[in-house]
C-alpha positions in Angstrom: -39.2 7.3 -129.7 -35.6 6.5 -128.8 -35.1 5.7 -125.1 -32.2 7.2 -123.1 -29.9 4.9 -121.2 -31.6 5.8 -117.9 -35.0 4.8 -119.4 -33.6 1.6 -120.9 -32.4 0.4 -117.4 -35.8 1.3 -116.0 -34.4 3.8 -113.5 -34.8 7.6 -114.2 -31.7 9.7 -113.6 -33.6 11.7 -111.0 -34.2 8.4 -109.1 -30.5 7.6 -109.2 -29.6 11.0 -108.0 -32.1 10.7 -105.1 -30.6 7.3 -104.1 -27.1 8.8 -104.3 -28.1 11.7 -102.1 -29.7 9.3 -99.6 -26.6 7.2 -99.5 -24.4 10.2 -98.9 -26.6 11.4 -96.1 -26.5 7.9 -94.6 -22.7 8.0 -94.8 -22.6 11.4 -93.1 -24.9 10.1 -90.3 -22.7 7.1 -89.7 -19.6 9.3 -89.7 -21.2 11.7 -87.2 -22.3 8.7 -85.0 -18.7 7.3 -85.1 -17.2 10.7 -84.2 -19.5 10.9 -81.1 -18.1 7.7 -79.7 -14.9 7.4 -77.8 -12.0 5.9 -79.7 -10.4 2.9 -78.1 -6.6 3.1 -78.2 -5.8 0.6 -75.4 -2.8 -1.6 -75.6 -0.6 -4.1 -73.9 2.8 -3.0 -72.7 6.2 -4.8 -72.9 6.1 -5.4 -69.1 2.8 -7.4 -69.4 0.6 -4.6 -68.0 -2.2 -3.0 -69.9 -2.9 0.7 -70.6 -6.6 1.6 -70.9 -6.7 4.6 -73.3 -9.6 6.3 -75.0 -9.9 9.6 -76.8 -12.5 11.8 -78.5 -12.6 14.8 -80.8 -14.4 18.0 -79.6 -15.4 19.8 -82.8 -15.1 23.6 -82.7 -13.8 23.6 -79.2 -10.6 25.5 -78.2 -8.1 23.7 -76.0 -8.8 26.4 -73.3 -12.4 25.4 -73.2 -11.6 21.7 -72.9 -9.1 22.4 -70.2 -11.6 24.5 -68.2 -14.1 21.6 -68.3 -11.6 19.6 -66.2 -10.0 22.2 -64.0 -12.8 24.4 -62.8 -15.8 23.5 -60.6 -18.3 25.1 -63.0 -16.7 23.4 -66.0 -16.7 19.9 -64.4 -20.3 20.2 -63.3 -21.3 21.0 -66.8 -20.7 17.5 -68.0 -19.1 15.1 -65.4 -21.3 15.1 -62.3 -24.0 17.3 -60.7 -22.0 17.8 -57.5 -18.4 18.8 -58.1 -15.7 21.0 -56.7 -12.2 21.4 -58.2 -9.4 22.8 -56.2 -7.0 23.2 -59.0 -3.4 23.1 -57.9 -0.6 20.6 -57.4 -1.9 18.5 -54.5 -5.4 19.9 -54.9 -8.5 17.8 -55.5 -11.4 17.0 -57.7 -14.4 16.0 -55.6 -17.6 14.8 -57.2 -20.8 12.8 -56.7 -23.4 11.5 -59.2 -26.1 12.0 -56.6 -27.5 15.6 -56.8 -28.8 15.3 -53.2 -25.2 15.1 -51.8 -23.1 18.0 -50.8 -19.4 18.7 -51.2 -17.6 17.2 -48.2 -20.1 14.4 -47.7 -18.7 11.0 -46.8 -18.6 8.6 -49.8 -18.0 11.3 -52.4 -15.4 10.6 -55.1 -12.1 12.4 -54.3 -9.2 12.5 -56.6 -5.8 14.2 -55.9 -4.1 16.2 -58.6 -0.6 14.9 -58.8 0.7 16.6 -62.0 -0.2 19.0 -64.7 1.1 20.9 -67.7 -1.2 23.9 -68.4 -3.5 23.2 -71.4 -1.7 20.0 -72.2 -1.8 17.3 -69.4 -3.6 16.6 -66.1 -2.9 13.6 -63.9 -4.7 12.6 -60.8 -5.0 9.6 -58.4 -8.1 8.4 -56.6 -8.0 8.9 -52.8 -11.6 8.1 -51.9 -14.2 6.0 -53.7 -17.9 5.4 -52.8 -18.3 2.6 -50.3 -20.6 0.8 -52.8 -18.2 1.1 -55.8 -18.5 -2.0 -58.0 -14.7 -2.5 -58.1 -11.9 -3.0 -55.6 -11.0 0.6 -54.5 -7.5 -0.1 -53.2 -6.6 -1.6 -56.5 -7.9 1.4 -58.4 -6.0 3.7 -56.0 -2.8 2.1 -57.0 -3.3 3.5 -60.5 -3.3 7.0 -61.8 -5.3 8.7 -64.6 -3.7 11.0 -67.2 -5.8 13.3 -69.3 -4.1 14.9 -72.3 -5.3 17.8 -74.5 -4.3 18.1 -78.2 -5.4 21.3 -80.0 -6.1 21.2 -83.7 -7.2 23.5 -86.4 -10.9 22.7 -86.0 -11.1 20.5 -82.9 -9.4 19.5 -79.6 -8.7 15.9 -78.9 -9.0 14.8 -75.3 -7.5 11.5 -74.2 -7.9 9.6 -71.0 -5.2 7.0 -70.2 -4.8 4.7 -67.2 -1.6 2.6 -67.4 -0.6 -0.2 -65.1 -3.5 -2.7 -65.3 -2.5 -6.3 -64.6 -4.2 -9.5 -65.6 -6.6 -11.5 -63.5 -8.9 -10.4 -60.7 -9.6 -7.8 -59.3 -7.9 -6.1 -62.3 -10.2 -7.5 -64.9 -13.3 -6.2 -63.2 -11.7 -2.8 -62.6 -10.6 -2.6 -66.3 -14.1 -3.4 -67.6 -15.7 -0.8 -65.3 -13.4 2.0 -66.4 -13.4 0.9 -70.0 -17.1 1.7 -70.0 -16.9 4.5 -67.6 -14.1 6.5 -69.2 -15.7 6.0 -72.6 -19.0 7.3 -71.2 -17.2 10.3 -69.7 -15.6 11.3 -73.0 -18.9 11.0 -74.9 -20.6 13.0 -72.2 -17.9 15.7 -72.5 -18.5 15.8 -76.3 -22.2 16.1 -75.8 -21.6 19.0 -73.4 -20.0 21.0 -76.2 -22.2 19.9 -79.0 -25.6 20.1 -77.2 -24.9 22.3 -74.2 -24.3 21.7 -70.5 -26.0 18.7 -68.9 -29.1 19.5 -66.9 -28.8 17.4 -63.8 -32.4 16.8 -62.9 -31.8 13.3 -61.5 -28.8 11.0 -60.8 -27.0 9.9 -64.0 -24.6 7.2 -62.9 -22.0 5.7 -65.2 -23.5 2.7 -67.0 -22.4 -0.6 -65.5 -19.7 -2.5 -67.2 -20.8 -5.4 -69.4 -19.7 -8.9 -68.2 
């Protein structure tokens, strides 16, 4: 009996096809895992400062949905924090707490002032009050501002969080590490909200601590 090429190498064609299918599935899984992670686009500027910038794709999400997740109380609570109230207007505020036992207006809540926006395109805010136990220097953070941009696409919306103006040395380095992790976590949490559904806030879910 004459052996086919696949028999001569000792590996049936069906086996090679199965291995190829498994490899393709593994590649798809890796690609999906990568897509679920925030993309780091941070850079150093000509003036010596650093811009912390990260982005993520929201598959199947219209820009209006992504915008509402930041600019409405219900939308913000669905992914960012269990306690949240958004007063969306120029000079308005985004108030939040990671502790479900707190209430809006409680001392020590996070309060950000809305300083600029372009509907469905850009939102900028500055921190006005941080928790007293924040693991970074609050006045240093309050000297910065945060810009969120929204880029609609054919099949997804890209959301980017940028914080320009970081300097070198302490307390800047500690602040940078904290928000490098925190902003990335926030974007990944936002994506999960649309992929898996709104977060069920059954217990506090603080932002993971920055790695030293």
